[in-house]
C-alpha positions in Angstrom: 25.0 31.7 8.6 22.3 29.1 8.3 19.0 29.6 10.5 17.6 27.5 12.9 15.8 25.5 10.4 18.1 25.5 7.9 20.0 23.6 10.6 17.2 21.3 11.5 17.5 20.1 7.7 21.0 19.0 7.3 20.4 17.4 10.5 18.1 15.6 8.9 20.2 14.7 5.6 22.7 13.5 8.5 20.1 11.1 9.6 19.3 9.8 5.8 22.7 9.1 4.9 22.5 5.4 5.3 18.8 5.4 3.2 20.6 7.7 0.6 23.5 4.9 0.4 20.7 2.0 1.0 19.3 3.9 -2.4 22.1 3.7 -4.3 23.5 0.6 -3.6 20.0 -0.9 -4.8 20.1 1.1 -8.0 23.8 -0.5 -8.6 22.1 -3.5 -8.1 20.3 -2.9 -11.3 22.6 -3.0 -13.8 20.8 -0.8 -16.2 22.6 -0.5 -19.5 20.2 -0.3 -22.7 17.3 -2.1 -22.9 17.7 -3.7 -19.5 16.4 -0.4 -17.5 13.6 -2.0 -15.5 15.1 -2.9 -12.6 16.5 0.5 -11.8 12.8 2.2 -13.0 11.4 -0.7 -10.6 13.5 0.4 -7.6 12.6 4.5 -7.8 8.8 3.8 -8.0 9.4 1.5 -4.9 11.2 4.3 -3.0 9.1 7.0 -4.4 6.4 5.1 -2.8 7.8 4.6 0.5 8.8 8.1 0.5 5.1 8.9 0.2 5.7 10.7 -3.2 3.7 10.5 -6.1 4.8 8.3 -9.1 4.3 8.6 -12.6 5.6 7.4 -16.2 6.4 9.5 -18.7 6.7 7.2 -21.9 9.6 7.3 -24.6 6.9 6.6 -27.3 4.2 9.5 -26.7 2.3 11.1 -29.6 4.4 13.5 -32.0 7.6 12.6 -30.0 9.2 10.6 -33.4 8.6 14.1 -35.0 10.5 16.0 -32.0 13.1 18.2 -33.9 15.7 17.3 -30.9 15.2 13.5 -30.7 17.8 11.7 -31.4 17.2 8.9 -34.0 17.2 5.3 -32.3 17.6 1.3 -34.3 15.5 0.2 -31.2 12.2 0.9 -30.8 11.0 3.3 -28.4 7.6 1.3 -27.4 7.4 0.4 -23.4 10.0 2.1 -22.8 9.5 5.2 -20.2 11.0 7.3 -17.0 9.8 7.5 -13.7 8.9 10.8 -12.4 7.5 12.5 -9.0 5.7 15.6 -9.3 4.6 18.0 -6.3 2.2 20.7 -6.6 1.9 20.6 -10.6 -0.7 23.2 -10.5 1.1 25.4 -8.8 2.2 28.8 -9.9 5.2 29.4 -8.4 8.7 29.2 -9.6 8.8 24.9 -10.8 12.3 23.6 -9.8 13.6 20.5 -11.5 15.8 17.6 -10.0 17.0 15.3 -13.1 19.3 12.3 -12.9 19.8 9.6 -15.2 19.2 5.9 -14.1 20.9 4.4 -17.7 25.0 3.3 -17.4 27.3 2.0 -19.8 28.5 -1.7 -20.3 30.8 -2.8 -17.7 32.2 -5.3 -19.9 34.6 -7.1 -20.0 33.6 -7.8 -16.1 36.3 -10.2 -15.5 38.8 -6.7 -14.9 36.4 -5.6 -12.0 37.6 -6.3 -8.4 34.0 -7.4 -7.8 31.0 -7.8 -10.1 29.9 -4.2 -11.2 26.3 -5.1 -10.0 27.5 -6.1 -6.6 28.2 -2.5 -4.9 30.6 -2.5 -2.1 32.6 -0.1 0.0 36.0 0.5 0.4 37.9 3.2 2.5 35.3 5.8 2.0 34.5 5.2 -1.9 31.4 3.2 -2.9 32.2 0.9 -5.7 30.1 -0.5 -9.0 28.9 0.6 -12.4 27.0 3.8 -12.1 27.5 4.3 -8.1 29.1 7.7 -9.9 27.7 8.2 -13.0 25.0 8.7 -11.5 23.0 6.5 -9.1 24.2 8.4 -5.8 23.8 11.4 -7.1 20.0 10.6 -7.6 19.9 9.3 -4.5 21.3 12.2 -3.2 18.4 14.8 -4.8 15.5 12.1 -3.6 16.5 12.0 0.0 17.6 15.9 0.1 13.5 16.2 -0.9 12.8 13.9 2.2 15.3 15.8 4.6 13.2 18.9 4.0 10.2 17.7 4.5 11.1 15.9 7.7 12.4 19.0 8.9 9.0 20.4 8.8 9.6 22.7 5.9 6.1 22.7 3.5 7.6 22.0 0.1 4.2 25.0 -1.7 6.2 25.2 -4.8 6.2 22.9 -8.2 8.6 20.1 -7.9 9.7 17.6 -10.3 11.6 14.6 -9.9 12.9 13.2 -12.9 14.7 9.3 -13.2 15.3 9.2 -17.2 16.9 6.7 -19.4 19.0 7.1 -22.5 20.7 10.0 -21.4 24.3 8.0 -22.5 23.3 7.0 -25.9 20.5 10.1 -27.2 19.2 12.2 -24.5 16.1 11.0 -25.8 14.4 10.4 -22.0 15.0 13.5 -20.6 13.3 15.1 -24.1 10.5 12.8 -23.4 9.9 14.8 -20.2 9.9 18.2 -22.0 8.0 16.8 -24.8 5.5 16.1 -23.0 4.9 19.1 -20.5 7.1 18.4 -17.7 9.2 21.5 -17.8 10.4 24.1 -15.0 12.2 27.3 -14.7 15.9 25.9 -13.5 17.2 22.4 -13.3 19.8 21.0 -11.1 21.5 17.6 -12.3 23.8 15.7 -10.0 26.3 14.3 -12.5 29.5 13.4 -11.2 31.5 16.4 -11.6 32.2 17.4 -8.0 30.9 20.1 -6.2 31.3 23.1 -8.6 29.2 24.6 -11.4 29.2 23.2 -14.4 29.6 25.8 -17.1 29.4 24.4 -20.6 29.6 21.4 -22.3 30.3 20.4 -26.1 28.6 19.0 -29.3 28.6 15.3 -29.3 27.7 13.3 -32.7 27.9 9.5 -32.8 28.9 7.7 -36.3 28.9 5.0 -37.8 31.4 3.5 -41.1 30.9 0.4 -42.8 33.1 -1.0 -44.8 32.7 -4.0 -47.2 35.7 -6.4 -48.5 36.1 -9.1 -50.5 35.5 -12.7 -49.4 38.0 -15.5 -50.1 39.3 -18.7 -48.6 42.7 -17.6 -46.9 44.8 -20.3 -49.2 45.1 -17.3 -51.8 43.9 -13.9 -49.8 45.1 -11.9 -52.8 41.7 -13.4 -54.4 39.8 -11.4 -51.7 39.9 -7.7 -50.0 40.5 -7.4 -46.3 37.7 -5.0 -45.1 39.5 -4.9 -41.6 42.8 -4.2 -42.8 40.8 -1.4 -44.9 39.5 0.0 -42.3 42.6 0.8 -40.4 43.6 2.9 -43.1 40.7 5.5 -42.0 42.0 5.6 -38.6 44.4 8.2 -39.6 42.0 10.7 -41.5 39.7 10.7 -38.2 42.9 11.8 -36.0 43.0 14.7 -38.9 39.4 15.4 -38.3 40.1 15.5 -34.5 43.2 17.9 -34.7 41.6 20.1 -37.2 38.5 20.7 -35.2 40.6 21.5 -32.2 42.7 24.0 -34.3 39.3 26.1 -35.2 38.4 29.5 -33.5 36.5 28.7 -30.1 34.0 30.4 -28.1 35.5 31.8 -25.0 36.0 30.1 -22.6 36.8 26.7 -24.6 40.2 28.8 -26.3 41.4 28.3 -22.7 41.3 24.7 -22.8 44.1 23.0 -24.9 42.2 19.9 -26.5 38.4 20.0 -25.2 36.7 18.4 -28.7 37.9 14.9 -28.5 36.8 12.1 -31.3 37.0 8.3 -29.7 36.6 5.4 -32.0 34.6 3.4 -29.5 33.8 0.0 -31.2 35.2 -2.1 -34.0 33.9 -5.3 -35.3 34.1 -7.4 -38.7 34.5 -10.4 -39.9 33.1 -13.8 -39.7 35.3 -16.8 -39.8 39.3 -16.5 -38.9 40.1 -18.6 -42.1 38.1 -16.1 -44.6 38.9 -13.0 -45.6 36.8 -10.7 -43.5 33.9 -9.2 -46.1 32.9 -6.2 -43.5 34.2 -4.1 -40.8 32.3 -1.9 -38.8 33.7 1.3 -36.8 31.4 3.5 -34.8 32.7 6.5 -33.3 31.9 9.9 -31.1 33.3 13.4 -32.1 32.8 16.4 -29.7 32.9 20.1 -31.4 32.2 23.5 -30.1 28.9 25.7 -29.1 28.4 27.0 -32.0 28.6 24.3 -34.5 25.2 22.4 -35.2 25.2 18.6 -35.8 24.6 19.0 -39.0 27.6 20.7 -39.9 30.0 18.3 -38.4 27.8 15.3 -39.8 28.6 16.8 -43.0 32.2 16.9 -42.3 32.6 13.2 -41.1 31.3 11.9 -44.3 33.8 14.5 -46.5 36.7 12.7 -44.4 35.1 9.4 -45.4 34.8 10.6 -49.1 37.9 11.9 -49.1 40.0 8.6 -48.0 38.1 6.9 -50.0 39.1 8.5 -53.4 42.6 8.6 -52.0 42.7 5.0 -51.7 41.7 4.5 -55.3 41.2 0.7 -54.4 38.3 0.5 -56.8 36.0 -0.3 -53.3 32.5 0.5 -53.0 32.4 3.5 -51.3 31.7 3.3 -47.1 28.0 3.6 -45.7 28.0 6.3 -43.1 25.7 6.4 -41.0 24.3 8.6 -37.8 22.7 7.4 -34.9 22.5 8.0 -31.4 23.9 11.5 -30.2 23.5 14.4 -32.4 23.6 17.1 -29.3 24.5 20.9 -29.8 26.9 22.2 -27.4 26.1 25.4 -25.3 27.0 27.7 -22.4 25.5 28.0 -19.3 24.6 31.5 -18.1 26.5 31.7 -14.8 24.6 35.1 -13.7 21.3 33.7 -13.3 19.5 34.0 -9.7 19.3 30.2 -9.6 23.0 29.7 -9.9 23.8 32.4 -8.0 21.4 30.9 -5.1 23.3 27.3 -5.4 26.6 29.0 -5.0 25.2 30.9 -1.9 24.5 27.7 -0.3 27.9 25.8 -1.2 29.5 28.7 0.1 27.6 28.8 3.3 28.2 24.9 3.8 31.9 24.8 2.5 33.3 28.5 3.4 34.4 29.3 -0.2 32.6 30.2 -3.4 32.1 27.1 -5.5 34.6 26.1 -8.6 33.1 26.0 -12.3 33.7 23.1 -14.1 34.0 23.6 -18.1 32.9 20.2 -19.6 34.2 18.2 -22.8 31.3 15.7 -22.9 27.9 16.4 -22.9 25.1 15.8 -20.4 20.8 16.0 -20.5 21.5 19.6 -19.5 21.4 19.9 -23.1 17.7 18.7 -23.5 16.5 21.9 -21.1 18.4 24.1 -22.4 18.3 23.8 -26.4 14.6 22.5 -26.4 13.2 24.1 -23.1 15.2 27.2 -23.0 15.4 26.4 -19.2 18.6 27.8 -17.6 20.1 25.5 -15.1 23.6 23.3 -14.3 25.1 20.2 -12.9 26.6 20.2 -9.6 27.3 16.5 -8.2 29.2 14.3 -5.9 32.6 13.3 -7.1 33.8 10.1 -8.9 36.4 8.1 -10.4 36.7 6.0 -13.4 33.3 6.9 -14.7 32.5 4.4 -17.9 35.8 2.6 -16.6 36.7 -0.5 -14.5 36.0 -0.1 -10.8 33.9 3.0 -11.0 33.8 4.7 -7.9 32.1 7.6 -5.6 33.4 9.1 -3.0 30.8 9.1 -0.3 31.4 12.2 1.6 31.2 13.9 -1.9 27.4 12.3 -1.5 26.7 14.1 1.8 28.0 17.3 0.2 25.4 17.2 -2.8 22.2 16.0 -0.3 22.8 18.7 1.9 23.4 21.4 -1.0 20.5 20.4 -2.9 18.6 20.3 0.4 19.4 24.1 2.0 18.6 24.9 -2.2 15.3 23.4 -1.4 14.5 24.9 1.6 16.0 28.4 0.5 13.7 28.0 -2.6 10.9 27.4 -0.7 10.9 29.7 2.5 12.0 32.6 0.5 9.6 33.2 -2.3 10.5 36.4 -3.7 14.0 35.0 -3.9 12.9 32.1 -6.4 10.7 34.2 -7.9 13.8 36.0 -9.3 14.8 33.1 -11.0 12.2 33.7 -13.8 
């Protein structure tokens, strides 16, 4: 079912597989946690230049962006922070395609749990290991090399194509949003998140929250003279678990009603006290709660505040009410329109390569797809490699699945490029 030029594109993908792995490894070596993304950004600039692709920096502190209604609040300055983008044919009036991927990763600590240091990529039994190898630096490498494969095959890319490599996907989504805010929009977006070669059909809303409890410090010679903030904090945990169950018991939009427990609450960070021989005067909890499409971040913020207030009142110990803050994610959930021509084109490319239609994947997390859907009104989906232990110890990505993403994205590009009328039907 492939034409001669399409087979040539696939042959070029095979020729570029070593380069794809080389770029992935180089990106993994740049341990790009929050605030330390410069090395990975520099790698992308270098590779874009190496591949004769234009390079632009898209700032996260552009005028007016702080007032964008979809921007998540941050406790760090956006000054000097940026994404790296490459645009081809931006003035063309043909349908505009976007490939988007995030360069930032979550912390790998404690690193002594890893088989090897997480920023030193290694391969074993067909898997490439390292923090961010799966989530999602291999996908970025594949989407970039797909462009090179098409051009190497002699197919002209005469339509507008934007390659976005962004930061802050793991905490705010402000990186992708900054691109949209500054006009880097399009008609359809593909994101190679590591959920496998399947069509991403929806994602939940996500809210981050922080609770601080103040106790009364005292010497341990008489602990009754103080009030232990850490011990008090622990009494709130059942209330948060009850909130999680409450959210999951609400009526859910299809197709989430078929999932047993799609909306998860995680207490991801706790810290408190300052001395082993002192009754701790403070304790801080940070958590993440998922919620269904159709519920707003404001709704879930109200519910979190109420749960904390109710628990404080039930304690009745005369302590000050906990302080509640919302930082980072405050993201709506949404469902993907699976009937759009762009997704049908992607499905045909997958089927022509694999021999069967792609499966669909309904997510219980969030991705940068929400920025395009909610803020930009742009349809799209995620389709990426197979990864294991993302956000965990010894994160890894299946090497053959990287090849699958590379070839599918390249075939998609080739068909978008050579069949203008089909591409226009995406609009």
